[in-house]
The first five atom37 places (N, CA, C, CB, O) and aatype in JSON, in Angstrom:
{
  "aatype": [12, 10, 11, 11, 9, 5, 0, 18, 13, 6, 11, 19, 14, 14, 6, 11, 1, 11, 11, 1, 13, 11, 2, 0, 4, 9, 19, 6, 7, 9, 16, 4, 9, 10, 10, 13, 10, 19, 0, 12, 14, 19, 11, 18, 5, 13, 7, 9, 17, 17, 5, 12, 9, 14, 19, 7, 9, 10, 8, 7, 0, 0, 13, 12, 17, 18, 10, 19, 5, 10, 14, 13, 19, 11, 2, 10, 18, 5, 17, 3, 3, 6, 3, 18, 19, 13, 0, 9, 10, 15, 0, 13, 13, 14, 13, 0, 16, 13, 17, 19, 6, 11, 11, 10, 9],
  "atom_mask": [
    [1, 1, 1, 1, 1],
    [1, 1, 1, 1, 1],
    [1, 1, 1, 1, 1],
    [1, 1, 1, 1, 1],
    [1, 1, 1, 1, 1],
    [1, 1, 1, 1, 1],
    [1, 1, 1, 1, 1],
    [1, 1, 1, 1, 1],
    [1, 1, 1, 1, 1],
    [1, 1, 1, 1, 1],
    [1, 1, 1, 1, 1],
    [1, 1, 1, 1, 1],
    [1, 1, 1, 1, 1],
    [1, 1, 1, 1, 1],
    [1, 1, 1, 1, 1],
    [1, 1, 1, 1, 1],
    [1, 1, 1, 1, 1],
    [1, 1, 1, 1, 1],
    [1, 1, 1, 1, 1],
    [1, 1, 1, 1, 1],
    [1, 1, 1, 1, 1],
    [1, 1, 1, 1, 1],
    [1, 1, 1, 1, 1],
    [1, 1, 1, 1, 1],
    [1, 1, 1, 1, 1],
    [1, 1, 1, 1, 1],
    [1, 1, 1, 1, 1],
    [1, 1, 1, 1, 1],
    [1, 1, 1, 0, 1],
    [1, 1, 1, 1, 1],
    [1, 1, 1, 1, 1],
    [1, 1, 1, 1, 1],
    [1, 1, 1, 1, 1],
    [1, 1, 1, 1, 1],
    [1, 1, 1, 1, 1],
    [1, 1, 1, 1, 1],
    [1, 1, 1, 1, 1],
    [1, 1, 1, 1, 1],
    [1, 1, 1, 1, 1],
    [1, 1, 1, 1, 1],
    [1, 1, 1, 1, 1],
    [1, 1, 1, 1, 1],
    [1, 1, 1, 1, 1],
    [1, 1, 1, 1, 1],
    [1, 1, 1, 1, 1],
    [1, 1, 1, 1, 1],
    [1, 1, 1, 0, 1],
    [1, 1, 1, 1, 1],
    [1, 1, 1, 1, 1],
    [1, 1, 1, 1, 1],
    [1, 1, 1, 1, 1],
    [1, 1, 1, 1, 1],
    [1, 1, 1, 1, 1],
    [1, 1, 1, 1, 1],
    [1, 1, 1, 1, 1],
    [1, 1, 1, 0, 1],
    [1, 1, 1, 1, 1],
    [1, 1, 1, 1, 1],
    [1, 1, 1, 1, 1],
    [1, 1, 1, 0, 1],
    [1, 1, 1, 1, 1],
    [1, 1, 1, 1, 1],
    [1, 1, 1, 1, 1],
    [1, 1, 1, 1, 1],
    [1, 1, 1, 1, 1],
    [1, 1, 1, 1, 1],
    [1, 1, 1, 1, 1],
    [1, 1, 1, 1, 1],
    [1, 1, 1, 1, 1],
    [1, 1, 1, 1, 1],
    [1, 1, 1, 1, 1],
    [1, 1, 1, 1, 1],
    [1, 1, 1, 1, 1],
    [1, 1, 1, 1, 1],
    [1, 1, 1, 1, 1],
    [1, 1, 1, 1, 1],
    [1, 1, 1, 1, 1],
    [1, 1, 1, 1, 1],
    [1, 1, 1, 1, 1],
    [1, 1, 1, 1, 1],
    [1, 1, 1, 1, 1],
    [1, 1, 1, 1, 1],
    [1, 1, 1, 1, 1],
    [1, 1, 1, 1, 1],
    [1, 1, 1, 1, 1],
    [1, 1, 1, 1, 1],
    [1, 1, 1, 1, 1],
    [1, 1, 1, 1, 1],
    [1, 1, 1, 1, 1],
    [1, 1, 1, 1, 1],
    [1, 1, 1, 1, 1],
    [1, 1, 1, 1, 1],
    [1, 1, 1, 1, 1],
    [1, 1, 1, 1, 1],
    [1, 1, 1, 1, 1],
    [1, 1, 1, 1, 1],
    [1, 1, 1, 1, 1],
    [1, 1, 1, 1, 1],
    [1, 1, 1, 1, 1],
    [1, 1, 1, 1, 1],
    [1, 1, 1, 1, 1],
    [1, 1, 1, 1, 1],
    [1, 1, 1, 1, 1],
    [1, 1, 1, 1, 1],
    [1, 1, 1, 1, 1]
  ],
  "atom_positions": [
    [[-0.37, -5.33, 20.82], [0.34, -4.95, 19.61], [-0.33, -3.75, 18.94], [0.4, -6.14, 18.64], [0.35, -2.84, 18.46]],
    [[-1.67, -3.76, 18.92], [-2.39, -2.65, 18.29], [-2.13, -1.34, 19.02], [-3.89, -2.95, 18.26], [-2.03, -0.29, 18.39]],
    [[-2.02, -1.41, 20.34], [-1.76, -0.19, 21.11], [-0.38, 0.38, 20.8], [-1.89, -0.47, 22.61], [-0.19, 1.6, 20.79]],
    [[0.59, -0.5, 20.56], [1.93, -0.03, 20.2], [1.91, 0.66, 18.85], [2.92, -1.2, 20.19], [2.55, 1.7, 18.66]],
    [[1.18, 0.08, 17.91], [1.07, 0.69, 16.57], [0.37, 2.03, 16.68], [0.31, -0.25, 15.59], [0.79, 3.02, 16.07]],
    [[-0.71, 2.07, 17.46], [-1.46, 3.3, 17.63], [-0.59, 4.37, 18.29], [-2.73, 3.05, 18.46], [-0.62, 5.54, 17.89]],
    [[0.18, 3.99, 19.31], [1.07, 4.94, 19.98], [2.11, 5.48, 19.01], [1.76, 4.28, 21.19], [2.46, 6.66, 19.05]],
    [[2.6, 4.62, 18.14], [3.58, 5.06, 17.14], [2.97, 6.1, 16.21], [4.09, 3.86, 16.32], [3.57, 7.14, 15.96]],
    [[1.77, 5.83, 15.71], [1.15, 6.75, 14.77], [0.73, 8.05, 15.43], [-0.06, 6.09, 14.12], [0.73, 9.1, 14.79]],
    [[0.36, 8.0, 16.72], [-0.04, 9.23, 17.4], [1.14, 10.16, 17.65], [-0.71, 8.89, 18.72], [0.95, 11.37, 17.77]],
    [[2.35, 9.62, 17.72], [3.54, 10.45, 17.91], [3.92, 11.21, 16.64], [4.71, 9.58, 18.35], [4.57, 12.26, 16.71]],
    [[3.51, 10.7, 15.51], [3.88, 11.3, 14.22], [2.91, 12.44, 13.91], [3.87, 10.23, 13.08], [1.7, 12.26, 14.0]],
    [[3.42, 13.61, 13.53], [2.54, 14.74, 13.18], [1.62, 14.39, 11.99], [3.38, 15.98, 12.83], [2.0, 13.6, 11.13]],
    [[0.42, 14.97, 11.96], [-0.55, 14.64, 10.9], [-0.02, 14.83, 9.48], [-1.77, 15.48, 11.07], [-0.28, 13.99, 8.61]],
    [[0.71, 15.9, 9.23], [1.22, 16.12, 7.87], [2.21, 15.04, 7.46], [1.89, 17.5, 7.77], [2.25, 14.63, 6.3]],
    [[2.99, 14.59, 8.41], [3.95, 13.53, 8.11], [3.22, 12.21, 7.87], [4.96, 13.37, 9.27], [3.62, 11.42, 7.01]],
    [[2.14, 11.97, 8.62], [1.34, 10.75, 8.4], [0.72, 10.77, 7.01], [0.24, 10.62, 9.47], [0.69, 9.75, 6.33]],
    [[0.23, 11.93, 6.6], [-0.36, 12.05, 5.27], [0.67, 11.76, 4.18], [-0.96, 13.45, 5.06], [0.4, 11.05, 3.22]],
    [[1.87, 12.32, 4.36], [2.92, 12.1, 3.37], [3.32, 10.63, 3.32], [4.15, 12.97, 3.69], [3.53, 10.08, 2.24]],
    [[3.43, 10.0, 4.48], [3.8, 8.58, 4.52], [2.72, 7.72, 3.86], [4.02, 8.13, 5.97], [3.04, 6.75, 3.17]],
    [[1.46, 8.06, 4.08], [0.39, 7.28, 3.45], [0.4, 7.46, 1.94], [-0.98, 7.67, 4.03], [0.22, 6.5, 1.19]],
    [[0.61, 8.68, 1.5], [0.69, 8.93, 0.06], [1.83, 8.13, -0.55], [0.87, 10.44, -0.22], [1.68, 7.53, -1.61]],
    [[2.98, 8.13, 0.12], [4.11, 7.34, -0.35], [3.8, 5.85, -0.34], [5.35, 7.61, 0.5], [4.22, 5.12, -1.24]],
    [[3.07, 5.39, 0.67], [2.7, 3.97, 0.74], [1.81, 3.59, -0.45], [1.98, 3.66, 2.07], [1.95, 2.51, -1.01]],
    [[0.89, 4.48, -0.83], [0.03, 4.22, -2.0], [0.88, 4.06, -3.25], [-0.99, 5.37, -2.19], [0.68, 3.13, -4.04]],
    [[1.82, 4.96, -3.43], [2.66, 4.93, -4.63], [3.56, 3.71, -4.64], [3.5, 6.2, -4.72], [3.68, 3.03, -5.66]],
    [[4.21, 3.42, -3.51], [5.13, 2.28, -3.43], [4.38, 0.97, -3.64], [5.86, 2.26, -2.08], [4.88, 0.07, -4.32]],
    [[3.18, 0.85, -3.07], [2.4, -0.38, -3.25], [2.05, -0.57, -4.73], [1.11, -0.34, -2.4], [2.13, -1.68, -5.25]],
    [[1.68, 0.51, -5.39], [1.36, 0.42, -6.82], [2.58, 0.09, -7.68], [0.0, 0.0, 0.0], [2.48, -0.7, -8.62]],
    [[3.72, 0.69, -7.36], [4.94, 0.43, -8.13], [5.39, -1.01, -7.95], [6.07, 1.39, -7.71], [5.79, -1.66, -8.92]],
    [[5.35, -1.52, -6.72], [5.75, -2.92, -6.51], [4.79, -3.88, -7.19], [5.83, -3.23, -5.01], [5.19, -4.96, -7.61]],
    [[3.53, -3.49, -7.29], [2.56, -4.31, -8.02], [2.92, -4.34, -9.51], [1.12, -3.77, -7.82], [2.84, -5.39, -10.15]],
    [[3.3, -3.19, -10.05], [3.73, -3.14, -11.45], [4.96, -4.02, -11.66], [4.04, -1.68, -11.86], [5.01, -4.79, -12.61]],
    [[5.94, -3.89, -10.77], [7.14, -4.72, -10.88], [6.8, -6.21, -10.84], [8.13, -4.39, -9.77], [7.35, -7.01, -11.59]],
    [[5.89, -6.57, -9.95], [5.53, -7.97, -9.81], [4.8, -8.5, -11.04], [4.65, -8.16, -8.57], [5.17, -9.54, -11.59]],
    [[3.78, -7.77, -11.49], [2.95, -8.27, -12.58], [3.54, -8.05, -13.97], [1.6, -7.62, -12.52], [3.37, -8.89, -14.86]],
    [[4.24, -6.95, -14.17], [4.71, -6.62, -15.51], [6.18, -6.93, -15.75], [4.47, -5.18, -15.78], [6.64, -6.89, -16.9]],
    [[6.93, -7.24, -14.7], [8.34, -7.57, -14.87], [8.64, -8.98, -14.36], [9.23, -6.55, -14.15], [9.04, -9.85, -15.13]],
    [[8.43, -9.19, -13.07], [8.86, -10.45, -12.45], [8.09, -11.67, -12.97], [8.69, -10.37, -10.95], [8.69, -12.69, -13.3]],
    [[6.77, -11.57, -13.06], [6.0, -12.73, -13.51], [6.25, -13.08, -14.97], [4.52, -12.47, -13.32], [6.43, -14.26, -15.28]],
    [[6.28, -12.11, -15.9], [6.61, -12.49, -17.28], [8.0, -13.11, -17.42], [6.52, -11.28, -18.17], [8.18, -14.06, -18.18]],
    [[8.98, -12.58, -16.69], [10.33, -13.16, -16.75], [10.31, -14.58, -16.21], [11.34, -12.29, -15.95], [10.98, -15.46, -16.75]],
    [[9.56, -14.8, -15.15], [9.48, -16.15, -14.57], [8.87, -17.13, -15.57], [8.65, -16.13, -13.27], [9.43, -18.2, -15.81]],
    [[7.74, -16.77, -16.14], [7.04, -17.73, -17.0], [7.6, -17.8, -18.42], [5.59, -17.36, -17.06], [7.46, -18.83, -19.08]],
    [[8.22, -16.74, -18.89], [8.77, -16.78, -20.24], [10.18, -17.35, -20.29], [8.76, -15.39, -20.83], [10.53, -18.09, -21.21]],
    [[10.99, -17.02, -19.29], [12.39, -17.44, -19.31], [12.73, -18.47, -18.23], [13.28, -16.25, -19.15], [13.85, -18.99, -18.2]],
    [[11.79, -18.76, -17.36], [12.02, -19.75, -16.31], [12.93, -19.27, -15.19], [0.0, 0.0, 0.0], [13.48, -20.09, -14.45]],
    [[13.08, -17.98, -15.05], [13.92, -17.43, -13.98], [13.01, -17.17, -12.77], [14.67, -16.1, -14.44], [12.47, -16.07, -12.62]],
    [[12.85, -18.16, -11.95], [11.89, -18.1, -10.85], [12.43, -17.36, -9.63], [11.49, -19.49, -10.45], [11.65, -16.77, -8.88]],
    [[13.74, -17.37, -9.42], [14.31, -16.84, -8.19], [14.1, -15.34, -8.01], [15.77, -17.14, -8.14], [14.07, -14.86, -6.88]],
    [[13.96, -14.6, -9.1], [13.8, -13.16, -8.97], [12.4, -12.77, -8.51], [14.12, -12.49, -10.29], [12.15, -11.6, -8.19]],
    [[11.48, -13.72, -8.48], [10.14, -13.46, -7.94], [10.18, -13.26, -6.42], [9.19, -14.6, -8.29], [9.36, -12.54, -5.87]],
    [[11.14, -13.9, -5.76], [11.18, -13.88, -4.3], [11.4, -12.47, -3.75], [12.29, -14.8, -3.8], [10.58, -12.02, -2.95]],
    [[12.44, -11.74, -4.14], [12.61, -10.39, -3.57], [11.5, -9.43, -3.98], [13.95, -9.82, -3.98], [11.07, -8.59, -3.18]],
    [[11.03, -9.54, -5.21], [9.95, -8.65, -5.66], [8.67, -8.96, -4.89], [9.72, -8.79, -7.19], [7.95, -8.05, -4.5]],
    [[8.4, -10.24, -4.68], [7.22, -10.64, -3.91], [7.29, -10.17, -2.47], [0.0, 0.0, 0.0], [6.29, -9.74, -1.9]],
    [[8.47, -10.26, -1.87], [8.64, -9.81, -0.49], [8.45, -8.29, -0.4], [10.04, -10.19, 0.03], [7.78, -7.81, 0.51]],
    [[9.02, -7.56, -1.34], [8.85, -6.1, -1.35], [7.38, -5.71, -1.52], [9.68, -5.47, -2.48], [6.88, -4.82, -0.83]],
    [[6.7, -6.39, -2.43], [5.28, -6.09, -2.64], [4.46, -6.44, -1.4], [4.75, -6.84, -3.87], [3.57, -5.69, -1.01]],
    [[4.75, -7.57, -0.79], [4.04, -7.96, 0.43], [4.24, -6.96, 1.55], [0.0, 0.0, 0.0], [3.3, -6.64, 2.28]],
    [[5.46, -6.48, 1.71], [5.74, -5.48, 2.75], [5.01, -4.16, 2.46], [7.26, -5.24, 2.87], [4.46, -3.55, 3.37]],
    [[5.02, -3.74, 1.2], [4.32, -2.5, 0.82], [2.82, -2.65, 1.02], [4.63, -2.13, -0.64], [2.15, -1.72, 1.48]],
    [[2.29, -3.81, 0.67], [0.86, -4.11, 0.84], [0.47, -4.01, 2.31], [0.53, -5.5, 0.29], [-0.53, -3.38, 2.66]],
    [[1.27, -4.63, 3.18], [0.96, -4.62, 4.61], [1.12, -3.21, 5.19], [1.88, -5.6, 5.36], [0.3, -2.8, 6.02]],
    [[2.13, -2.48, 4.77], [2.33, -1.12, 5.28], [1.15, -0.23, 4.89], [3.65, -0.54, 4.74], [0.72, 0.61, 5.68]],
    [[0.64, -0.39, 3.69], [-0.53, 0.36, 3.24], [-1.73, 0.03, 4.13], [-0.85, 0.05, 1.76], [-2.43, 0.93, 4.6]],
    [[-1.97, -1.26, 4.35], [-3.13, -1.66, 5.16], [-3.01, -1.24, 6.61], [-3.32, -3.16, 5.08], [-4.01, -0.86, 7.23]],
    [[-1.81, -1.29, 7.17], [-1.62, -0.91, 8.57], [-1.91, 0.58, 8.76], [-0.18, -1.23, 9.03], [-2.43, 0.98, 9.81]],
    [[-1.6, 1.39, 7.79], [-1.8, 2.84, 7.92], [-3.25, 3.28, 7.76], [-0.95, 3.55, 6.91], [-3.63, 4.34, 8.27]],
    [[-4.05, 2.5, 7.07], [-5.41, 2.94, 6.74], [-6.25, 3.39, 7.95], [-6.13, 1.83, 6.06], [-6.82, 4.47, 7.9]],
    [[-6.34, 2.6, 9.02], [-7.19, 3.05, 10.13], [-6.72, 4.36, 10.76], [-7.25, 1.99, 11.2], [-7.52, 5.1, 11.33]],
    [[-5.44, 4.65, 10.65], [-4.89, 5.82, 11.31], [-4.94, 7.08, 10.44], [-3.47, 5.56, 11.71], [-4.72, 8.18, 10.95]],
    [[-5.22, 6.93, 9.17], [-5.35, 8.11, 8.31], [-6.81, 8.39, 7.94], [-4.52, 7.93, 7.04], [-7.11, 9.42, 7.32]],
    [[-7.7, 7.5, 8.31], [-9.12, 7.68, 7.97], [-9.64, 9.03, 8.48], [-9.96, 6.53, 8.56], [-10.28, 9.77, 7.74]],
    [[-9.36, 9.34, 9.73], [-9.85, 10.6, 10.29], [-9.1, 11.81, 9.76], [-9.74, 10.56, 11.8], [-9.66, 12.9, 9.66]],
    [[-7.83, 11.63, 9.41], [-7.06, 12.75, 8.86], [-7.66, 13.24, 7.55], [-5.61, 12.34, 8.64], [-7.7, 14.44, 7.29]],
    [[-8.13, 12.32, 6.74], [-8.7, 12.68, 5.44], [-10.21, 12.85, 5.5], [-8.35, 11.62, 4.42], [-10.84, 13.18, 4.5]],
    [[-10.8, 12.63, 6.67], [-12.24, 12.76, 6.88], [-13.04, 11.92, 5.88], [-12.66, 14.22, 6.77], [-13.98, 12.39, 5.25]],
    [[-12.62, 10.66, 5.76], [-13.31, 9.74, 4.87], [-14.59, 9.26, 5.53], [-12.42, 8.55, 4.51], [-14.63, 9.02, 6.74]],
    [[-15.64, 9.12, 4.73], [-16.83, 8.44, 5.24], [-16.58, 6.93, 5.11], [-18.13, 8.88, 4.46], [-15.53, 6.51, 4.62]],
    [[-17.55, 6.14, 5.54], [-17.35, 4.68, 5.54], [-17.16, 4.13, 4.13], [-18.53, 3.99, 6.2], [-16.39, 3.19, 3.93]],
    [[-17.85, 4.7, 3.16], [-17.73, 4.23, 1.78], [-16.31, 4.44, 1.24], [-18.75, 4.96, 0.88], [-15.74, 3.54, 0.61]],
    [[-15.74, 5.6, 1.5], [-14.37, 5.87, 1.05], [-13.38, 4.96, 1.76], [-14.0, 7.33, 1.3], [-12.43, 4.47, 1.14]],
    [[-13.6, 4.73, 3.05], [-12.7, 3.88, 3.83], [-12.72, 2.44, 3.32], [-13.07, 3.93, 5.32], [-11.68, 1.82, 3.16]],
    [[-13.91, 1.92, 3.07], [-14.02, 0.55, 2.54], [-13.39, 0.47, 1.16], [-15.51, 0.1, 2.48], [-12.72, -0.51, 0.84]],
    [[-13.6, 1.49, 0.35], [-12.97, 1.5, -0.97], [-11.45, 1.5, -0.86], [-13.44, 2.71, -1.78], [-10.77, 0.8, -1.61]],
    [[-10.91, 2.28, 0.08], [-9.46, 2.32, 0.28], [-8.93, 0.96, 0.72], [-9.08, 3.39, 1.31], [-7.85, 0.55, 0.29]],
    [[-9.68, 0.26, 1.56], [-9.27, -1.08, 1.98], [-9.31, -2.04, 0.79], [-10.19, -1.61, 3.11], [-8.34, -2.76, 0.55]],
    [[-10.41, -2.04, 0.06], [-10.55, -2.96, -1.07], [-9.55, -2.67, -2.19], [-11.97, -2.89, -1.62], [-9.16, -3.57, -2.92]],
    [[-9.15, -1.42, -2.32], [-8.2, -1.09, -3.39], [-6.85, -1.76, -3.21], [-8.01, 0.42, -3.47], [-6.1, -1.92, -4.17]],
    [[-6.54, -2.16, -2.0], [-5.28, -2.87, -1.76], [-5.28, -4.24, -2.44], [-5.03, -3.04, -0.26], [-4.21, -4.78, -2.74]],
    [[-6.45, -4.79, -2.69], [-6.56, -6.13, -3.24], [-6.72, -6.15, -4.76], [-7.72, -6.83, -2.62], [-6.75, -7.22, -5.36]],
    [[-6.81, -4.97, -5.38], [-6.93, -4.89, -6.83], [-5.7, -4.19, -7.39], [-8.24, -4.14, -7.24], [-5.31, -3.13, -6.91]],
    [[-5.09, -4.78, -8.41], [-3.86, -4.2, -8.95], [-4.04, -2.75, -9.39], [-3.38, -5.03, -10.13], [-5.01, -2.4, -10.06]],
    [[-3.1, -1.94, -8.99], [-2.98, -0.54, -9.39], [-4.07, 0.38, -8.82], [-3.0, -0.45, -10.87], [-4.08, 1.56, -9.15]],
    [[-4.98, -0.13, -7.99], [-6.05, 0.71, -7.45], [-5.54, 1.7, -6.4], [-7.13, -0.16, -6.83], [-6.19, 2.72, -6.14]],
    [[-4.39, 1.42, -5.8], [-3.86, 2.38, -4.81], [-3.44, 3.69, -5.47], [-2.67, 1.76, -4.06], [-3.4, 4.73, -4.81]],
    [[-3.12, 3.64, -6.76], [-2.84, 4.89, -7.47], [-4.1, 5.76, -7.51], [-2.33, 4.61, -8.92], [-4.03, 6.98, -7.37]],
    [[-5.25, 5.12, -7.7], [-6.51, 5.84, -7.73], [-6.8, 6.44, -6.35], [-7.67, 4.92, -8.16], [-7.25, 7.59, -6.25]],
    [[-6.55, 5.68, -5.3], [-6.75, 6.19, -3.94], [-5.87, 7.41, -3.72], [-6.43, 5.09, -2.88], [-6.32, 8.41, -3.16]],
    [[-4.64, 7.33, -4.16], [-3.7, 8.44, -3.97], [-4.17, 9.69, -4.71], [-2.3, 8.04, -4.45], [-3.96, 10.8, -4.22]],
    [[-4.77, 9.53, -5.86], [-5.21, 10.69, -6.64], [-6.58, 11.23, -6.21], [-5.26, 10.33, -8.11], [-6.78, 12.44, -6.18]],
    [[-7.51, 10.34, -5.88], [-8.89, 10.77, -5.66], [-9.26, 10.99, -4.19], [-9.82, 9.76, -6.24], [-9.99, 11.92, -3.87]],
    [[-8.76, 10.14, -3.3], [-9.19, 10.23, -1.91], [-8.28, 11.08, -1.04], [-9.29, 8.86, -1.33], [-8.65, 11.49, 0.05]],
    [[-7.08, 11.34, -1.53], [-6.14, 12.09, -0.7], [-6.15, 13.55, -1.1], [-4.7, 11.52, -0.81], [-5.43, 14.36, -0.53]]
  ]
}
């Protein structure tokens, strides 16, 4: 499976990979905002639980897409190990992917 993913990313030109990763950072951050600042308050304040499902699925997909791209853009951005670990960890902290998009890219 990893070889298929790697083959996919190697076919894509570097500039396009950079643009896709930048978009992944932004989309992951926006879905996090939607989840924490819209869906969760509506769920707990008004009891409308069903709208958490699509927002949660979108955020999960954006989260995974961000993480899948990281190993393949590390060399494009010439990150050292510290930057790479920070980029990985930023996926687990709300809104940190915005910082990655601004500072590391």
